[in-house]
N, C-alpha and C positions, 0 to 999 in steps of 0.2 A: 713341626706338625701343628696346624692350627687347632685350637681348642674347640670344644662344642659350642661355647659361647660366641666365639668369633664367627663360626659358621652360621649361627642363628642370627647374629647382627648383620652378616653379609646378605642373608636372605631378606631381611627387613628393609635394607636400604633402598632397593629398587622400588618397593612399595611406596616409601616416602617420596621418592622422586616422581613416581606416577601420580601421587596425590598433588604434588606441587605443579606438575604439568597440567593437570585438570584445572587447577585454579588459574594458571596462566592462560589456558585456552578459554576459560570463561571471560577473562579480561579482554581477550582479543576477539571475541565473538562479535559479529555484527549486532547492533542494538535490536534489530528486528527479531533475531533469535533469542538474544539475551533477555529481552523483556516480553517474550511471548507469554500469554496467560498460562499459569500453572493449574488453575482450576476455574470453574464457571463464574465464581465471584469476581474474578479479575477481568472478565470480558466487558469491554466498553460498549455502552449504548443499547445493545440489543436486549432490552429488558423482557419483552414478551417471550421471545425465543428462549432466553435463559431460564425464565420461570417454568416454562413447559418442560424443558430438558431436565431441570432439577426434580420435577415431579416424577418424570420417567426414571431418573436416577434412583429415587427412593424405592420404587418397585422393582428396578433392575429388569424390567420387561420392555425392551426397546423395539419399535417397529423398524422397518427399513426407512431410511431418511433421505430427503433431497434438500440440500442447502443451495439456495440461489441468491444472486445479488451482485452488485458492482464489485470490482476488485478492491482489496484492502479493507474490507468491512468486517473481517474476523471469522470467515466461514471455516477455514482450515484450522485456525487456532482454537475455535470453539469445540470442534469434534475431537481434536487431540487432547484438549484439557478434560473433556468429558470421559474419554477413553482411559486417561490416567487415573481419574477418580473412580472409574468403574473397576479397573483391574489392578491398579498399583504398579509401581515401577518394574517389578520382576515379571509379572504375568503379561504386562504390556508388550514386552519384547516378543513373546511367543503367540499372543492372542490377536494382535493387531497387524494387519498388512496395509501399508500406505503406498499407493501407486499414483503416478501422474499420468493420466490417460492420454495427454497430448504427446508424450514421448513415443508410446507404442499404441497406435489408435486402432489397429486391425483386429480381426477376429482371433488371431493367434494368441494374443495376450489373454483373452477370455478363456480359450481352450486350455492353455498351458498354465500360466501363473495363477489366475483367479480361480479356475476350477480346481487346480491342484491344492491350493490352500483351503478352499471352501469345503472340500471333502474330508479334510483331516479330522480325526476324532479329537474332541476336547479333553485335555488332561485334567486330572483332579487338582485343585489348588491346595497349597499347604495350609496348615491350621493357622499360621500367622497371617497369611494373605486373607484367608476367609474371615478372620476376626476383625481385620481393619478395612476391608473393601468388599463391595457386593459380590464380585466375582461370579457373574451369571454363567450358566452352562452353554455359552456360545462364543464364537470368535467374531471379530469385526473386520470388514474390508472397507477401506476409505479410498474412493476413486476421485482424485482431484482433477479438475478440468474435464469432467465427463462429457461436456458438450462437444469436445473435440473428437470423440469416438465416432467411427463410421456407423451407418445404420445397421449393417450386418452384425457388427460387434455388439451394438446395443440389444439387438434381438437375441443374440446368443447369451448375453448377460441376463436377460429376462428369464430365460429357461434355467440358467444356473441359480438365480435367486429363488425360483420356485422349488427346485430340487433340494437345495440345501438350507432352506429357511429355518429348519429345526436347530441347526448347529452353527449357523452363520448369519450375521446381520450386515447389511450393506448401507454405506452412507455415500451418496453421490453429491459431488460439489461442482457447481457450474456458475458461469456468469449469465448465460442466456437459457432460461428454462424452456423456451420454445424449441430449442435444438435437441431436447430429449424426447424420444418417441413416446407417444401416449401410453402404450402398453407397459412401458418401464416406469413412467412418471406416476401412473395410477396405482402402482404397487408400493409407493413411498409416501410417507407423511412429509408434506412440503413445509419448509421454513424459509421465509423471505428475510434476507439481511439488507437493511436499508443503509444508505450512506450516513456516516456518523455526523451528528450535529456538532457545531463548533464548540459548545460547552464541554461535551464529553471528550472530544479529541484534544482540546486545550488542556483539560485536567490530566489526561494521560501524558502529554508532552511535558507538562510541568512536573509530573511525578518522575519522569525519566531524568529531567534536568536536576532534580533534587538528589536522585540516586547517584548521578555522575558528578555532582558538585560543580555544576556550571551555571553561570548567571546569564540568562538570556532574557532580554526585554520582551514583555508580553506582546507588544506590537510586532516584533520580529516573528514570534511564534504564530501570531494570527496571519502574517504574510505567508509563512510556510504552509499553513493550513489552506489558505486561499489558493496558492499555487498547486497544492496536491489534490484539490478538488474532491475532498471527502475520502480520499484513499489514505488511511492511517499508516499502512505499510510504507507508502512513498513518503509520507510526512516524517516518519521516524528516520528513514534513510537520509532525508534532507537535513533533519536536525543533527544527525551525526556528522554530516559534512560541514554544517554551519559551526558546530562546536570546535572544529579544527581552526576555522577562521577566527573565532572569538578567542581561542587560546593563544593564537599567534598575536592578535591585537593586544591581549593581556600581557604577553611577554615584552612586546615593544613598549607598552605603557609603563611597565615596572622599571624599564631601563632609563626612563626620563627622570629629571630631578623634580624637586617639590614644586618649583615655580611653574614648570610645564604642566604638572598635575592639576594645579589650581586653574590654569587656563583651560584645560580640557574639561574640567568639571563645570566651568562657567558656560562652555559651549555644548551643554548636554543635549538639548533637542536636535541641534544640527548633527551631532555625532550619531545619535540614534537614527536620524533620517539617512545619514551616510551608510550606516550598517544595513539598513533596510534595502538601499539601492544595491549594496554589495551582494546581499542575499539574492535579489532578483537577477542580477547579472550572473551569479554563480550557476543558476539553473536555466540560463539561456533567455531570460526575459529582458526586454529593453527597459532601461531606466525610465521612470515616469516623466522626468524632464524632457528626455529625448523623444518620448512618445508624444508628449504635448506639442513639442516643436513640429513633429511630423504632421500631426492633425491640423496645426495652425497653417502649414503650407498647403494642405489639402483644401482648407477653407478659403485661402487666398487665391487658389486656382492658378498658381504660378508654376506652369509645367516644367520650365527649365530648372527651377530650384528643386522641384519634386524629383526630377531625374537625378540631379546631383546628390540629393540627400539619400536616395535609395542606393546608389552605387557607392557613395563615400561612407555613409554611416550605417547602412544595413548590410549590403553584400560584403563589403570589405571587413566589417566587424564580425561577420559570420553568424548573424542572428537567424534562427530557424524560421522559415516561412510560416509553418503551421502555428507556431507560438505567437508570431506577429499578428496573424489573423485573429487568434484568440484574444490578444491584447486590444486590437482595434474593436472587436466585438464588445468587450467590457467597457472600453472608453466611450464608444459612440452610441451604443444601445442601452447599456446598463447605467453608465455614469459613475463618477467617483466622488462627487461632492454634491451638496444641496444648494450651492450658490449658483443662481441662474446665469450670472455674468460669466462664470468660469466653466460651468458644466455645459458642454455643447449638447449633450443628450437631452437636456431639459428644453432646449430651444428647437429641437428637430420635430417635425410633424410625424404623424404615424405613417403617412405615405413615404416620407423620406427614410424612416427606419426600416420599413418593409423592403424598399429598394436596396438599401445598404445591406440588409440581412441576406438578400438573394445574391448580391455580388460576393459577399464573404463566403457564402455556401458554395457557389460555383468555383471560386478560387481554391477553397480548401479541398474540394472534390478533385480538381485537376492536380493539385500538389500530391494528393494521395495516389493518384494514378501515375505519378512520376514525371509530370511535365516540368519544364525548366523553371526553377524557383524565381530567378531574377525577372524573367519576362512576366510571369504570373503576378508577382507583387506589383510590378509596374502597371500592368493592365488593371489590377484591382484599384491602385491608387488613382489612376486617371478616371475610372468610372465613378469612384466615390467623390472625387473633387467636382464632378459634373452634377452630382446629386445634391451636394451641400449648398 
């Protein structure tokens, strides 16, 4: 017969295993979730919005809110961080309903799930929660991608907001505020989220690198930010992918002897440039050297070599047409250096740039509509070569 102590220990063992499993899950989480802001102080860049929300947090009297702006700027992370500060971890589970409106866009989602949660009576918080958190007497419904909802669903949501405003607050999140109907938008306080500046985003990536104990060159981080176009979520995902590449390089490097180590240290700048090219290729961008070679052929107007290059080095290598259009736009219209001899964009007239811009726009539009990628890139290349 097992003793009472044995039974007690047996009951405790699964709990220890559960704690260990949670720690392992934390290690295996995507970095986007692992480093999601826990409070408003951790939100990057959106200073004005954060200041206003902190003031609202002090009074615990929130209006209905509408967060809008480009993807990856912290809209969802901000409201989740605020809700956790408002209710605490225990009440958060019962007081906050988070829905992605793009999954179920029709009127049924408003009539069933949203209205059902909104009409629930608010339970009284415990003394412990009340002592540590504001715990206002209302619930919160977070509707992500609200601009995907149909017009009828938005009209029904407006009526629900009016009916249950005493016990429920709504936060609508969208990329395009113009797709929210006026009667709904006028009932919310609007908060615009702008694309993150390079300094704030770089600081966040460096913070993650420090936490994960990985050594990434600043130029590589800047390249990741440039590719992600102000989307911090995408940048963090890219960084996690790059960390695997760097850890592989590190393992190979440690296997070499001391003489080879010295040689690699001597070739530092070339090594960093090589890693930058690896990063570009990892995310589907053409290496800068190959792109310069392509632009050089366009300038020389050698159609036979242009055809060969497109089929041998673009189509066969599997480069995405839209990304190539973006790279050509940056190379020809924005430029990459300040040297007039090497930077073609500085030598092009405004009329030439306007004509190239129209060609790139038309090509990108046709690719979006599903036209053949090889033919469109070929057509684009021939037209640009005539302009140069």
